[in-house]
Structure formats: C-alpha cells, structure tokens
OpenMM code with the backbone's topology and positions (N, CA, C; nanometers):
from openmm import Vec3, app, unit

residues = "MET LYS LYS GLN LYS ILE HIS ILE THR LEU ARG THR ASN ASP ILE ASN GLU GLU TYR ASN LEU LEU GLY GLU TYR ASP GLU GLU HIS LYS VAL LEU SER TYR GLN GLU LYS LYS GLU LEU ILE THR ILE VAL LYS ILE ASP LEU LEU LYS LYS CYS LEU SER ARG GLU ASN LYS ASP TYR SER LEU HIS TYR GLN PHE GLN GLU ASN LYS VAL THR SER ASN SER PHE HIS LEU LYS GLU ILE ASN GLN ASN MET ILE ILE LYS ILE LYS THR GLU LYS PHE LEU VAL THR GLU ASN LYS ILE GLU ILE GLN TYR THR LEU LEU ASP SER ASN GLU LYS VAL ASN TYR GLN VAL GLU PHE".split()
positions = [
    Vec3(0.0837, -0.1187, 0.0000),
    Vec3(0.0000, 0.0000, 0.0000),
    Vec3(0.0878, 0.1245, 0.0000),
    Vec3(0.0520, 0.2171, -0.0839),
    Vec3(0.1290, 0.3411, -0.0865),
    Vec3(0.0558, 0.4502, -0.0101),
    Vec3(0.1338, 0.5443, 0.0372),
    Vec3(0.0768, 0.6585, 0.1094),
    Vec3(0.0021, 0.7473, 0.0118),
    Vec3(-0.1081, 0.8049, 0.0606),
    Vec3(-0.1835, 0.8981, -0.0212),
    Vec3(-0.2379, 1.0102, 0.0659),
    Vec3(-0.2678, 1.1219, 0.0006),
    Vec3(-0.3199, 1.2381, 0.0721),
    Vec3(-0.4649, 1.2123, 0.1131),
    Vec3(-0.4976, 1.2553, 0.2345),
    Vec3(-0.6318, 1.2416, 0.2891),
    Vec3(-0.6742, 1.3777, 0.3435),
    Vec3(-0.7979, 1.4148, 0.3137),
    Vec3(-0.8542, 1.5401, 0.3653),
    Vec3(-0.9687, 1.5042, 0.4601),
    Vec3(-0.9598, 1.5515, 0.5842),
    Vec3(-1.0576, 1.5218, 0.6880),
    Vec3(-1.1376, 1.6480, 0.7199),
    Vec3(-1.2689, 1.6324, 0.7316),
    Vec3(-1.3558, 1.7401, 0.7791),
    Vec3(-1.4355, 1.6850, 0.8963),
    Vec3(-1.4304, 1.7537, 1.0090),
    Vec3(-1.5030, 1.7129, 1.1291),
    Vec3(-1.5852, 1.8309, 1.1795),
    Vec3(-1.7160, 1.8088, 1.1879),
    Vec3(-1.8051, 1.9126, 1.2410),
    Vec3(-1.8919, 1.8509, 1.3496),
    Vec3(-1.8921, 1.9171, 1.4656),
    Vec3(-1.9779, 1.8766, 1.5772),
    Vec3(-2.0448, 2.0033, 1.6298),
    Vec3(-2.1121, 1.9908, 1.7439),
    Vec3(-2.1724, 2.1091, 1.8062),
    Vec3(-2.0663, 2.2131, 1.8409),
    Vec3(-1.9445, 2.1670, 1.8777),
    Vec3(-1.8393, 2.2576, 1.9251),
    Vec3(-1.7179, 2.2669, 1.8340),
    Vec3(-1.7033, 2.1761, 1.7392),
    Vec3(-1.5809, 2.1667, 1.6592),
    Vec3(-1.6141, 2.1860, 1.5115),
    Vec3(-1.5265, 2.2599, 1.4442),
    Vec3(-1.5346, 2.2756, 1.2999),
    Vec3(-1.3914, 2.2728, 1.2486),
    Vec3(-1.3432, 2.1535, 1.2105),
    Vec3(-1.2029, 2.1349, 1.1730),
    Vec3(-1.1921, 2.0755, 1.0334),
    Vec3(-1.0863, 2.1171, 0.9661),
    Vec3(-1.0453, 2.0550, 0.8404),
    Vec3(-0.8949, 2.0438, 0.8441),
    Vec3(-0.8433, 1.9279, 0.8007),
    Vec3(-0.6994, 1.9096, 0.7976),
    Vec3(-0.6617, 1.8026, 0.6963),
    Vec3(-0.5345, 1.8039, 0.6576),
    Vec3(-0.4807, 1.7096, 0.5605),
    Vec3(-0.3721, 1.6265, 0.6267),
    Vec3(-0.3603, 1.5032, 0.5834),
    Vec3(-0.2549, 1.4157, 0.6316),
    Vec3(-0.2336, 1.3034, 0.5314),
    Vec3(-0.1388, 1.2156, 0.5608),
    Vec3(-0.1118, 1.1012, 0.4749),
    Vec3(-0.1699, 0.9755, 0.5377),
    Vec3(-0.2207, 0.8883, 0.4542),
    Vec3(-0.2749, 0.7619, 0.5036),
    Vec3(-0.2610, 0.6548, 0.3984),
    Vec3(-0.3199, 0.5394, 0.4265),
    Vec3(-0.3137, 0.4270, 0.3343),
    Vec3(-0.4529, 0.3693, 0.3156),
    Vec3(-0.4811, 0.3243, 0.1930),
    Vec3(-0.6082, 0.2586, 0.1657),
    Vec3(-0.5800, 0.1184, 0.1121),
    Vec3(-0.6292, 0.0186, 0.1834),
    Vec3(-0.6158, -0.1214, 0.1438),
    Vec3(-0.7379, -0.1557, 0.0579),
    Vec3(-0.7187, -0.1570, -0.0739),
    Vec3(-0.8314, -0.1797, -0.1649),
    Vec3(-0.8901, -0.3187, -0.1507),
    Vec3(-0.8072, -0.4172, -0.1238),
    Vec3(-0.8562, -0.5543, -0.1114),
    Vec3(-0.9510, -0.5696, 0.0068),
    Vec3(-0.9116, -0.5143, 0.1229),
    Vec3(-0.9923, -0.5275, 0.2448),
    Vec3(-1.0831, -0.4075, 0.2699),
    Vec3(-1.0702, -0.3042, 0.1872),
    Vec3(-1.1510, -0.1822, 0.1983),
    Vec3(-1.1361, -0.1161, 0.3362),
    Vec3(-1.0084, -0.0975, 0.3755),
    Vec3(-0.9781, -0.0338, 0.5038),
    Vec3(-0.8884, 0.0874, 0.4792),
    Vec3(-0.9321, 0.2014, 0.5314),
    Vec3(-0.8541, 0.3244, 0.5260),
    Vec3(-0.7908, 0.3445, 0.6622),
    Vec3(-0.6613, 0.3723, 0.6657),
    Vec3(-0.5945, 0.3948, 0.7945),
    Vec3(-0.5023, 0.5161, 0.7848),
    Vec3(-0.4934, 0.5880, 0.8983),
    Vec3(-0.4074, 0.7052, 0.9060),
    Vec3(-0.3778, 0.7363, 1.0519),
    Vec3(-0.2793, 0.8245, 1.0731),
    Vec3(-0.2429, 0.8681, 1.2085),
    Vec3(-0.2705, 1.0163, 1.2227),
    Vec3(-0.3410, 1.0505, 1.3303),
    Vec3(-0.3598, 1.1901, 1.3664),
    Vec3(-0.2514, 1.2241, 1.4676),
    Vec3(-0.1934, 1.3428, 1.4553),
    Vec3(-0.0838, 1.3805, 1.5441),
    Vec3(-0.1125, 1.5144, 1.6095),
    Vec3(-0.2235, 1.5198, 1.6821),
    Vec3(-0.2559, 1.6429, 1.7538),
    Vec3(-0.1819, 1.6395, 1.8872),
    Vec3(-0.2527, 1.6272, 1.9999),
    Vec3(-0.1846, 1.6167, 2.1283),
    Vec3(-0.1171, 1.4791, 2.1418),
    Vec3(-0.1855, 1.3772, 2.0933),
    Vec3(-0.1355, 1.2400, 2.0986),
    Vec3(-0.1373, 1.1814, 1.9583),
    Vec3(-0.0529, 1.0835, 1.9349),
    Vec3(-0.0592, 1.0109, 1.8091),
    Vec3(-0.1738, 0.9113, 1.8200),
    Vec3(-0.2726, 0.9266, 1.7346),
    Vec3(-0.3911, 0.8415, 1.7352),
    Vec3(-0.3995, 0.7673, 1.6026),
    Vec3(-0.4085, 0.6362, 1.6106),
    Vec3(-0.4228, 0.5530, 1.4916),
    Vec3(-0.5724, 0.5374, 1.4627),
    Vec3(-0.6122, 0.5716, 1.3411),
    Vec3(-0.7524, 0.5665, 1.3005),
    Vec3(-0.7660, 0.4668, 1.1866),
    Vec3(-0.8673, 0.3799, 1.1974),
    Vec3(-0.8976, 0.2851, 1.0897),
    Vec3(-1.0465, 0.2902, 1.0617),
    Vec3(-1.0806, 0.2982, 0.9341),
    Vec3(-1.2199, 0.2940, 0.8915),
    Vec3(-1.2352, 0.1729, 0.7999),
    Vec3(-1.3157, 0.0781, 0.8443),
    Vec3(-1.3428, -0.0430, 0.7670),
    Vec3(-1.4733, -0.0195, 0.6912),
    Vec3(-1.4623, -0.0072, 0.5596),
    Vec3(-1.5799, 0.0265, 0.4788),
    Vec3(-1.6752, -0.0912, 0.4637),
    Vec3(-1.6253, -0.2132, 0.4674),
    Vec3(-1.7118, -0.3306, 0.4551),
    Vec3(-1.7916, -0.3548, 0.5821),
    Vec3(-1.7252, -0.3435, 0.6968),
    Vec3(-1.7920, -0.3663, 0.8258),
    Vec3(-1.8605, -0.2410, 0.8787),
    Vec3(-1.8371, -0.1279, 0.8133),
    Vec3(-1.8926, 0.0021, 0.8542),
    Vec3(-1.8577, 0.0337, 0.9992),
    Vec3(-1.7282, 0.0318, 1.0269),
    Vec3(-1.6846, 0.0648, 1.1631),
    Vec3(-1.5629, 0.1563, 1.1591),
    Vec3(-1.5450, 0.2284, 1.2685),
    Vec3(-1.4335, 0.3205, 1.2861),
    Vec3(-1.3687, 0.2878, 1.4186),
    Vec3(-1.2359, 0.2777, 1.4186),
    Vec3(-1.1647, 0.2580, 1.5447),
    Vec3(-1.0572, 0.3642, 1.5576),
    Vec3(-1.0375, 0.4068, 1.6819),
    Vec3(-0.9353, 0.5062, 1.7169),
    Vec3(-0.8601, 0.4533, 1.8380),
    Vec3(-0.7285, 0.4646, 1.8340),
    Vec3(-0.6501, 0.4173, 1.9483),
    Vec3(-0.5262, 0.5033, 1.9660),
    Vec3(-0.5016, 0.5377, 2.0932),
    Vec3(-0.3775, 0.6049, 2.1307),
    Vec3(-0.3351, 0.5526, 2.2674),
    Vec3(-0.2399, 0.6166, 2.3317),
    Vec3(-0.1889, 0.5631, 2.4588),
    Vec3(-0.2907, 0.5746, 2.5724),
    Vec3(-0.3907, 0.6620, 2.5582),
    Vec3(-0.4892, 0.6849, 2.6642),
    Vec3(-0.6178, 0.6037, 2.6484),
    Vec3(-0.6613, 0.5817, 2.5253),
    Vec3(-0.7907, 0.5156, 2.5052),
    Vec3(-0.7962, 0.4389, 2.3737),
    Vec3(-0.8954, 0.3549, 2.3646),
    Vec3(-0.9308, 0.2940, 2.2366),
    Vec3(-1.0836, 0.2973, 2.2265),
    Vec3(-1.1319, 0.3223, 2.1064),
    Vec3(-1.2769, 0.3198, 2.0867),
    Vec3(-1.3083, 0.2519, 1.9550),
    Vec3(-1.4276, 0.1969, 1.9502),
    Vec3(-1.4731, 0.1266, 1.8308),
    Vec3(-1.6196, 0.1625, 1.8088),
    Vec3(-1.6485, 0.2272, 1.6950),
    Vec3(-1.7853, 0.2632, 1.6592),
    Vec3(-1.8326, 0.1742, 1.5455),
    Vec3(-1.9520, 0.1207, 1.5602),
    Vec3(-2.0181, 0.0426, 1.4553),
    Vec3(-2.1326, 0.1269, 1.4011),
    Vec3(-2.1358, 0.1464, 1.2695),
    Vec3(-2.2376, 0.2311, 1.2075),
    Vec3(-2.3414, 0.1461, 1.1342),
    Vec3(-2.4668, 0.1674, 1.1706),
    Vec3(-2.5800, 0.1051, 1.1011),
    Vec3(-2.6834, 0.2140, 1.0815),
    Vec3(-2.7074, 0.2484, 0.9570),
    Vec3(-2.7968, 0.3606, 0.9277),
    Vec3(-2.9342, 0.3443, 0.9907),
    Vec3(-2.9788, 0.4537, 1.0535),
    Vec3(-3.1100, 0.4626, 1.1184),
    Vec3(-3.1273, 0.3645, 1.2337),
    Vec3(-3.0166, 0.3224, 1.2930),
    Vec3(-3.0226, 0.2322, 1.4079),
    Vec3(-2.9319, 0.2842, 1.5182),
    Vec3(-2.9630, 0.2427, 1.6405),
    Vec3(-2.8795, 0.2747, 1.7562),
    Vec3(-2.7866, 0.1573, 1.7805),
    Vec3(-2.6577, 0.1878, 1.7969),
    Vec3(-2.5602, 0.0835, 1.8288),
    Vec3(-2.4900, 0.1163, 1.9600),
    Vec3(-2.4506, 0.0128, 2.0311),
    Vec3(-2.3710, 0.0276, 2.1542),
    Vec3(-2.2259, 0.0052, 2.1173),
    Vec3(-2.1408, 0.1003, 2.1549),
    Vec3(-2.0015, 0.1003, 2.1111),
    Vec3(-1.9081, 0.1093, 2.2303),
    Vec3(-1.7920, 0.0482, 2.2162),
    Vec3(-1.7002, 0.0393, 2.3297),
    Vec3(-1.5991, 0.1535, 2.3309),
    Vec3(-1.5744, 0.2027, 2.4501),
    Vec3(-1.4732, 0.3045, 2.4768),
    Vec3(-1.3938, 0.2550, 2.5962),
    Vec3(-1.2632, 0.2373, 2.5807),
    Vec3(-1.1790, 0.1825, 2.6872),
    Vec3(-1.0750, 0.2856, 2.7300),
    Vec3(-1.0803, 0.3260, 2.8572),
    Vec3(-0.9789, 0.4150, 2.9150),
    Vec3(-0.8672, 0.3266, 2.9689),
    Vec3(-0.7508, 0.3365, 2.9090),
    Vec3(-0.6420, 0.2437, 2.9402),
    Vec3(-0.5835, 0.2640, 3.0799),
    Vec3(-0.5641, 0.3880, 3.1204),
    Vec3(-0.4975, 0.4174, 3.2476),
    Vec3(-0.5690, 0.3546, 3.3669),
    Vec3(-0.7018, 0.3569, 3.3642),
    Vec3(-0.7772, 0.3012, 3.4774),
    Vec3(-0.8463, 0.1688, 3.4421),
    Vec3(-0.8151, 0.1183, 3.3219),
    Vec3(-0.8710, -0.0080, 3.2751),
    Vec3(-1.0238, -0.0105, 3.2898),
    Vec3(-1.0864, 0.0933, 3.2386),
    Vec3(-1.2315, 0.1099, 3.2502),
    Vec3(-1.2958, 0.1056, 3.1123),
    Vec3(-1.4010, 0.0271, 3.0992),
    Vec3(-1.4770, 0.0205, 2.9753),
    Vec3(-1.6081, 0.0954, 2.9916),
    Vec3(-1.6469, 0.1658, 2.8857),
    Vec3(-1.7753, 0.2347, 2.8843),
    Vec3(-1.8459, 0.2006, 2.7537),
    Vec3(-1.9755, 0.2130, 2.7572),
    Vec3(-2.0558, 0.1937, 2.6369),
    Vec3(-2.1061, 0.3303, 2.5913),
    Vec3(-2.0877, 0.3581, 2.4632),
    Vec3(-2.1358, 0.4819, 2.4036),
    Vec3(-2.2405, 0.4439, 2.2999),
    Vec3(-2.3590, 0.4992, 2.3153),
    Vec3(-2.4671, 0.4708, 2.2201),
    Vec3(-2.4696, 0.5804, 2.1144),
    Vec3(-2.4729, 0.5346, 1.9891),
    Vec3(-2.4825, 0.6299, 1.8790),
    Vec3(-2.5952, 0.5893, 1.7852),
    Vec3(-2.6479, 0.6899, 1.7167),
    Vec3(-2.7455, 0.6640, 1.6115),
    Vec3(-2.6864, 0.7176, 1.4822),
    Vec3(-2.6747, 0.6312, 1.3840),
    Vec3(-2.6161, 0.6683, 1.2559),
    Vec3(-2.7248, 0.7199, 1.1624),
    Vec3(-2.7054, 0.8414, 1.1141),
    Vec3(-2.7970, 0.8969, 1.0157),
    Vec3(-2.7510, 0.8628, 0.8741),
    Vec3(-2.6179, 0.8642, 0.8526),
    Vec3(-2.5660, 0.8405, 0.7184),
    Vec3(-2.4301, 0.7722, 0.7258),
    Vec3(-2.4110, 0.6724, 0.6416),
    Vec3(-2.2800, 0.6123, 0.6171),
    Vec3(-2.2724, 0.5925, 0.4670),
    Vec3(-2.2099, 0.6882, 0.3987),
    Vec3(-2.2076, 0.6906, 0.2535),
    Vec3(-2.0644, 0.6832, 0.2040),
    Vec3(-2.0391, 0.5892, 0.1138),
    Vec3(-1.9063, 0.5739, 0.0544),
    Vec3(-1.9207, 0.5906, -0.0958),
    Vec3(-1.8456, 0.6850, -0.1515),
    Vec3(-1.8372, 0.7001, -0.2958),
    Vec3(-1.6944, 0.6641, -0.3361),
    Vec3(-1.6597, 0.6878, -0.4590),
    Vec3(-1.5298, 0.6431, -0.5110),
    Vec3(-1.4119, 0.6871, -0.4249),
    Vec3(-1.4117, 0.8106, -0.3801),
    Vec3(-1.2978, 0.8596, -0.3025),
    Vec3(-1.3396, 0.9423, -0.1812),
    Vec3(-1.4596, 0.9166, -0.1293),
    Vec3(-1.5088, 0.9956, -0.0165),
    Vec3(-1.5945, 0.9091, 0.0753),
    Vec3(-1.5772, 0.9306, 0.2053),
    Vec3(-1.6580, 0.8656, 0.3085),
    Vec3(-1.7287, 0.9775, 0.3843),
    Vec3(-1.8582, 0.9647, 0.4002),
    Vec3(-1.9332, 1.0629, 0.4788),
    Vec3(-2.0124, 0.9883, 0.5854),
    Vec3(-1.9865, 1.0240, 0.7107),
    Vec3(-2.0540, 0.9598, 0.8232),
    Vec3(-2.1201, 1.0686, 0.9071),
    Vec3(-2.2504, 1.0533, 0.9307),
    Vec3(-2.3229, 1.1441, 1.0193),
    Vec3(-2.3876, 1.0594, 1.1273),
    Vec3(-2.3627, 1.0982, 1.2521),
    Vec3(-2.4203, 1.0235, 1.3638),
    Vec3(-2.4410, 1.1162, 1.4823),
    Vec3(-2.5194, 1.0671, 1.5784),
    Vec3(-2.5469, 1.1417, 1.7008),
    Vec3(-2.5021, 1.0589, 1.8195),
    Vec3(-2.4251, 1.1211, 1.9087),
    Vec3(-2.3902, 1.0592, 2.0369),
    Vec3(-2.5116, 1.0783, 2.1265),
    Vec3(-2.5807, 0.9713, 2.1589),
    Vec3(-2.7104, 0.9841, 2.2254),
    Vec3(-2.7013, 1.0362, 2.3680),
    Vec3(-2.5969, 1.0036, 2.4421),
    Vec3(-2.5861, 1.0507, 2.5802),
    Vec3(-2.5745, 1.2022, 2.5891),
    Vec3(-2.5054, 1.2615, 2.4927),
    Vec3(-2.4860, 1.4065, 2.4961),
    Vec3(-2.5676, 1.4797, 2.3897),
    Vec3(-2.6352, 1.4052, 2.3046),
    Vec3(-2.7124, 1.4604, 2.1942),
    Vec3(-2.6255, 1.5439, 2.1005),
    Vec3(-2.4982, 1.5059, 2.0884),
    Vec3(-2.4056, 1.5772, 2.0012),
    Vec3(-2.4079, 1.5153, 1.8622),
    Vec3(-2.4286, 1.6006, 1.7625),
    Vec3(-2.4293, 1.5556, 1.6237),
    Vec3(-2.2885, 1.5663, 1.5660),
    Vec3(-2.2486, 1.4626, 1.4925),
    Vec3(-2.1149, 1.4572, 1.4341),
    Vec3(-2.1271, 1.4350, 1.2844),
    Vec3(-2.0556, 1.5168, 1.2080),
    Vec3(-2.0452, 1.4992, 1.0646),
    Vec3(-1.8972, 1.4812, 1.0335),
    Vec3(-1.8610, 1.3634, 0.9844),
    Vec3(-1.7224, 1.3248, 0.9629),
    Vec3(-1.7063, 1.2882, 0.8156),
    Vec3(-1.6177, 1.3605, 0.7456),
    Vec3(-1.5940, 1.3326, 0.6039),
    Vec3(-1.4472, 1.3082, 0.5807),
    Vec3(-1.4203, 1.2076, 0.4991),
    Vec3(-1.2835, 1.1736, 0.4639),
    Vec3(-1.2758, 1.1624, 0.3118),
    Vec3(-1.1880, 1.2420, 0.2525),
    Vec3(-1.1649, 1.2336, 0.1088),
    Vec3(-1.0252, 1.1793, 0.0865),
    Vec3(-1.0150, 1.0793, -0.0026),
    Vec3(-0.8846, 1.0151, -0.0267),
    Vec3(-0.8663, 0.9818, -0.1726),
] * unit.nanometer
topology = app.Topology()
chain = topology.addChain("A")
for resn in residues:
    res = topology.addResidue(resn, chain)
    for name in ("N", "CA", "C"):
        topology.addAtom(name, app.Element.getBySymbol(name[0]), res)
C-alpha cells in the first residue's frame, strides 16, 4: 500500500475542523488507515465493509459500529484506569463514494451531532 493524501472534515456542536494528512487505503480489504498527530498520536482505521471506525492512542481505544437509522452500543476503553464504557450512537448516514466517506451520527448521551468526512 502506498501513502496517499487524505482530507478530513469534522463538524460537531463545538468543533469545525479541516486538515490534511497522509494515510493508506487497502483496496482488497476496503480499510482506510491514518495517524492523527494532535496532542497524541492516534491511529484511526475505517473499515468500509464492516462500517466501523476505530481510534486508538496511549490513553484510550474506541470502536464505533455504524448502522444507518439504528442505535448501536459502542465500546470506549480508558487504558490508564482499565475502565470500559458503552457509548450509544445513532447513525444517520454512512455513505461511501469512489474517493469519499461521509458519516453522520449522534452521540445519544450528549445529543451531540457529528459529521465526519474523509476524502482520499
């Protein structure tokens, strides 16, 4: 797999971010992976076949499962205190086109809407 440019757009109730980075797309397994390097290095993987997103760094790991118009229970693990939590989300949209992923979901506990777009 070769490195390619990725453009990320993240919009929530409080955040409006756009940034570029390098990542890899495994065409055979339909998995996009990249590293975010903000405060911590976070490894992000989006599995297009399973419709899931995982994020992991030294502090936490999370796994979101997206099913349109359904509520899913998702795991969030705080590593330092070895604590697991369940986060419920409702997916409004999980759309994949040739070079773009668009995911819209709501975190039900906080009623926060998230719009996440990845162009590669």
